[in-house]
N, C-alpha and C positions, 0 to 999 in steps of 0.2 A: 144273438147268442154265440157271440165269437167266443165268450168264455169257455164254451162247449166245444171248439173247434177240434177234432181228432179223438173226442172221446169215443167215437165209435169202434175207430181202430184200436184202441186200447181195449175195449171189452172183446173183440173179436181176437187180439192178440193173446189175454186172458183164457179164452177158453180154448183156443188153439194150442197153448202149453198145458192147459188140464188134459188135452186129448193124448199129446205125447208123452206126458207123464204116465197116466193111465195105461198106455202101451207098453210102456217100459215095465211096467207091472204085471199086465195082464195078458198080453200079446203074446205069441210063440216068437221067439228071436231069430226069423229065418232071416235069409237075404231079401227076399222081397219086401217084407214087413218093416226091416230096417230101413230100406229106401222109401217106404211111404211115411215113416215117421220122418225122415231128411225131409221130405217135400212140405209135410205139414209144419215142421219147425221152420223152414225157410220163408213159408208164409207168414208166419207168426212175426218173423223178424223184419219183414217188410212192415206189417202193422205197427210194431215198435218205433221204428224209423219216422213213420208218419205221425205217429203221435208226437214224437220229439218234434217234428217239424212244426205241426199246426198248433199242439198245445202250449208246447214251450218256446215256441217262436225261434227253433233252431233252422232257420231256413239260412243255411250256409250250404257253400257248394260240396264240401266234403260230405256232409251229413245227407244230402240230397242224392249224391252220387252212390251212397253205401245203402241206400234204399233202392236204388236202380240195380246196384250190384246184387242185392237180395234176391230179386227176382228173375234176374237174368238166365239163372241157371233151371227154373222152373218147368219150362217147355219143354228142354231137352232131357230133364230128369223124367217128367212123366212118359215119354216118349220112351225112354232107355228102361223103366219099369214094363210097358207093355212088350217090348223087344223080349224081355227077359221072361214074361209070362208066357210068349210064344217059343220060349226054348231056342231063340236066335243066338248063336255064339259066334262072334267072330274077333279078332285081334284088333279090327279097325271099327271097334264101337265107339271109341272115344270121339271118333268124327263127327258125331251128333254135336258134340258140346265144343267144337271149335269157331262156329259163327258167334256165339254168347262169348266165348273166350276174346275174339278178336276186339268186339266192343268194350269189354271189361278191361282189356288192355289198352285200349286207344282212348276210352273216355278220360283218364287220368291227364291226358294231354292236354284235353279242353275242359277242366272241370271248372273253370270259372264260368262257363255257360249253364251249369246246372243251378236252378234254382226252382221254388214253387212258387207259382203265380199268384194262387190264392189257393185258401182252405174253407171248408165247411164243416159242420159237426158230420156229415156223412161221408165225405171226400176230399180229396186234394187234387190241383191241377199242378203237374210237374214238366218242367220245360229243360229239354236236353237237346243237343246238336245231333244231325242225321236221323230224326225220329222216323221217317218213312223207312228207312234202310233197317233200322232197329226193328221195326214194326214187322217187316218181311220176315226177319230172323227169328221174331219172337212167336209170329202166330202160325208158322208152317209147320213146326213139330206138334202144335196143337190140334190141328187138322187131321196132320196123319194119325196122331195119337186116337183122334175119336173114329176113325176109321177102323184102327186097329182094335182096339176095345171093343167096339160092334161086331167084328169078325170074331174076335175071342169067345164072348158071352155066346154067340148063336152057334159057333161050331164045337163047343165043349159038350162032350157027352156026360162025363161024372157028374152026378147031382150036386155034391157038396162044393166041387171046386166051380161048377156053373154058376151055383147061387153066390157065389163070393165073387165072380168076375162081372156077375149081373151089377153088383152093388158099385164097383167101380165103374163101370160103363156109365152107369146111373149119373154117378157123381159127376164125371165129364159133362155128359150131355145136359143135366140139369143147371150145369154151370154156364157153359158156352154156349148152348144154343138161345138162353134167355137173354144172355149178354149180346150177342149177336144182334136180335132182334131188337134191343133196347137202343144202339148204336144206330141201327139202320132206321128205326122210327123215330127216335130223338135226336138227330145228327151233333146236337150242339154239346151232348154228353161227351164225344168223342176227345174233347181236350182235357178230360180227366178219364181218360180210359185205363190207365194203370191202375189207378187207385179204386175204380167203380168195379172193374174185372176182379182187383184182388177181395173187395167186399163181397161181391156175388161167390167167390171162389170159397167164403166158408161154408156152403154147400157141400161144396167137393170136399174140403177137410172133413165135414160131417161124414161123409160115405166112403172116405179114406179110412177114416176111423173106424168104422163099422166093418169095412173089408178086412183089416189088419186083425181085428178081432177074431175073425172067422178063420182067416187063411192059415193053412198049417204046411209046413215043410213037404209034408208028402205030395201037396197038389202042385209044387213046383215041377 
């Protein structure tokens, strides 16, 4: 079925684009919702790159680098949304993006080491340098975000805001907890961790979509 490699990425990218377009028309255009739309859009962009790599055979270093670039800012962006929902204001907020920015700037210096090692209908395996260090930078904001979204939903007293926060909390937990269990129980899937996680993150995109439809500026 190699002729269908990457096709699931195209499907998810299309649906995530539909989510973003619908939110542009039907969701309130407040700051949080715009950040949520950006997060869904970035996820969709990664799916497009994976489709190009696997379906059209565009397994060249620059395209693979762009795929990693697309997802590098997703975890800090998710954390930033949580901080904004907590009304955390600081002139140093940009620091949470610096680790990802370091890799985005460094990787072009070694871009020839980027390539997809294999593709399937469901996912792709991507090779890039400093994988273990990149993973630490990538997953730490996710862990912090899980804690923050849990606390946000638990501590909120306003009924409508609480309902909205439960949606985004559930999206994060139903994405990253099953993913962690999968990688623990089936260790061989770790070789395609970025791709598999982004497929499971379709669940997150769905919950973010539902969250943005409900979330109002008065809840900020």
